[in-house]
N, C-alpha and C positions, 0 to 999 in steps of 0.2 A: 531884582536882580535874579538873572535865570540861575538854575543849579546846575553846577558842571557835572557831566555825565562821563562814565567809561564803562564799557560793556564788553564780553568775551567775543571775539571771533575764532570760532572754533574750526581747526583744520583737522581734516580726515587722516587717519594713518596713510603711510605712503603706500600700503598694499591692502587691498580689502579682496581676500580671496573668495569669500561669500557674500555678496550685499544684503541678502535678506538676513543673515545672521548678524551682520553688521549694523542693519537697521534696528535690531533690538537692542544692541550695545547703543546707538546714538540715541535712541528713545530715552535709556535710562540716564544719560547726559543731560538731555533736556530736561528730566524732571528734577535735576538737581538745583535749577535756580535760572536767572535771566542769562540768555544768550541772544546776541544781537544778529549775528550771521554764521553760517556754516560754509567752509570752503572745501569742494570736492577737489582733491589733489592727488591724482593717480599719473603717475609719469610711465611711460615707454610701454603703454598698453593700447591695444587696438580700439578703434572708435565704438565697437559694438560693445566693449566691455564698460566704456565710460557711460553709454547710452543706458546699458542695464543699470548701473547704479544710479543714474539719475533718475530713472523710472521707478526705483524703488524709495529712492531717498527723497524725492520732491514732494510727494504727498504728505511726508512726516513733517518737513518744514513748513509746507503751505498750512498745514492745520494749525501751526502755532505762530503764524505770521513772522517767519523767520526767513531771511533771504539765503538762497542756495546760489552759491557763486562758484562757478566753475574755473579751476587754475588753467592758464595758456592759452584756450581754445575758444576765442569769440565766435568762430563759425559754429562749433557744436553747441556752444552756450546758448545761441540764438536758434537754433535748429532744435536743441531739446527742449526749450521752454525754461531754461535757468533764469533766475532773478539777475544774475550779472555774471561778470568775468573778471578775472585778475589777472594783469600781464605784467610780465618782467620787461627790462630793457631790451631784452633780445628777442621778445614775442612779436615785432612787428610795431608800426606806428600806431599812435594813441587814435588818430583819426580814423584807421582801418578799422578799429575795435569799436569804436562809436558807431560807425556807419553799420556795422553788423548786428549789434545790439539795439541801437535806435535810442531814441532820447529818453525813454520811459524806464530803462533798466540799467543797472550800476556797472560801472567801469572803474576798477580801481588799479593803481600803478605801483610798482615797487621803484623806491627812490635810493635805496640803500642808504647812504650817509650824508646824501646831496640835498641842502636846501634849494639848490639852482634847478636840480631834476624837479623836484616837487612843486616848485614855483611854475615850471614850464607845465607841468601835468595839470596843475589846477588852473592855469589860465586857458589849457585847452579845453577844460571842462571836466576833469576827472571827479568822480564823486568820492573818492578817498585816496590819500598816499599813503604809502608805507614805508618805514623807516626800520632797518636792521642789518644785521642781526645784533642785538644788543649783548647777548650773552653766547657763548658758545653752544652748537647745537650740532647733533648728528642726523636731522632731518633732511638737510641738504648741505652741500658745500657753500661755505661763505667766506667772503675777502674783506668784508666790510663791517666795521665795528663803531658805529654812532655812539657818541654820549649822550647824556640826559639833556644837554642844551638845546640840541635840535628839536627836542620836543617841547621845550620851554619857549623857545624863539617862535616856534610854529603857532603854539596854542595862543601866544600874546599878539600876533601878527596876521595870521591867517583865520579865514573861516571854513575852508575845506577840513573834513575830518582827518585825523593822522592815525595810523595803525603802528602799534610798537610790535616787532616781530623778532624770533629768534632765541631760542632756549629759556624762554619764559616759565617759570615755576611759580606755585603758590609762595614759596620762601623767598623769590626775587622780585616780585611784581609790584610791590607797593610803590617804590621810587619812580618806577615808570608812570604811574597813575597820577603821582603828585606833580610829576613834571610838566604832565598835559597830554598824555595818550588818551584819545577818545576810544579807542579799541585796543584790546590786547590779545594779538593772534598767538594761540596755544595750541598745541597737538600732543607731544608726548607727556606734558604736564597734566593732561586730563586722562590720556588712554593708558598710562603707565602708573597712574597714581595708585599705591598701594591699597587704597580703600575702595577704589573703583570710581568710574565716571562721575558719578552723581555726587559723591563726597568731595570729588575734585571742583565739580563747577560750584558747588556750595562754599568751598573751602576759598576759591578764587573770588567770588562774589564778596565774601566777607572782608578779604583783603582789598579789594577793590574799594570798597566803603571806607576803609580806615585810610587808604591814599587820598581819596577825595577830601577828607577833612582837613587834610594838610596842605590841599591845593591852594596856593594863592587866590584870594577872591572868593574862596568858598563859603 
């Protein structure tokens, strides 16, 4: 029987004023323990700002074999050499994102609280689907609030990995892991942790290990 896994999907802060300075902060986070992916999420900024951030951050994630995923922009993700792109329901059709990225790179899709949207994305060839927001968050405005059942059913019935997102902290993450999340998308829970990002990542991984012990079939 395979061992169930759950990993951190780390989302950058919504504003990165100095990518070079943030690179040092990111490296500190990566030294805290296992991280499966890093999403660069910069809203309402010029393309050259995103390009500069990718130029600085991509070598860091590459050295650790961690996927760097760009939010919203398949065109930029492909041009800048990112490992993947994450698209929301309003970011254009999946097929266009896949054409831009090609078959060998990651395309993930926001599916809110809808198994139907997730199944459509999975059948279209999405590499992962994201459910959320599970908890209140000030990272972005949210209107959907899934319950744990969506993760439980997905884990029991589908092979496409699922990401849990939205207000996830060290304190509240274990039930999401037990329910079946393959990844925990975290942002403020790492960057605003009182002991720093490395301590946050270590604490998240400890809670993930606890949650996995209680997952059915573990």
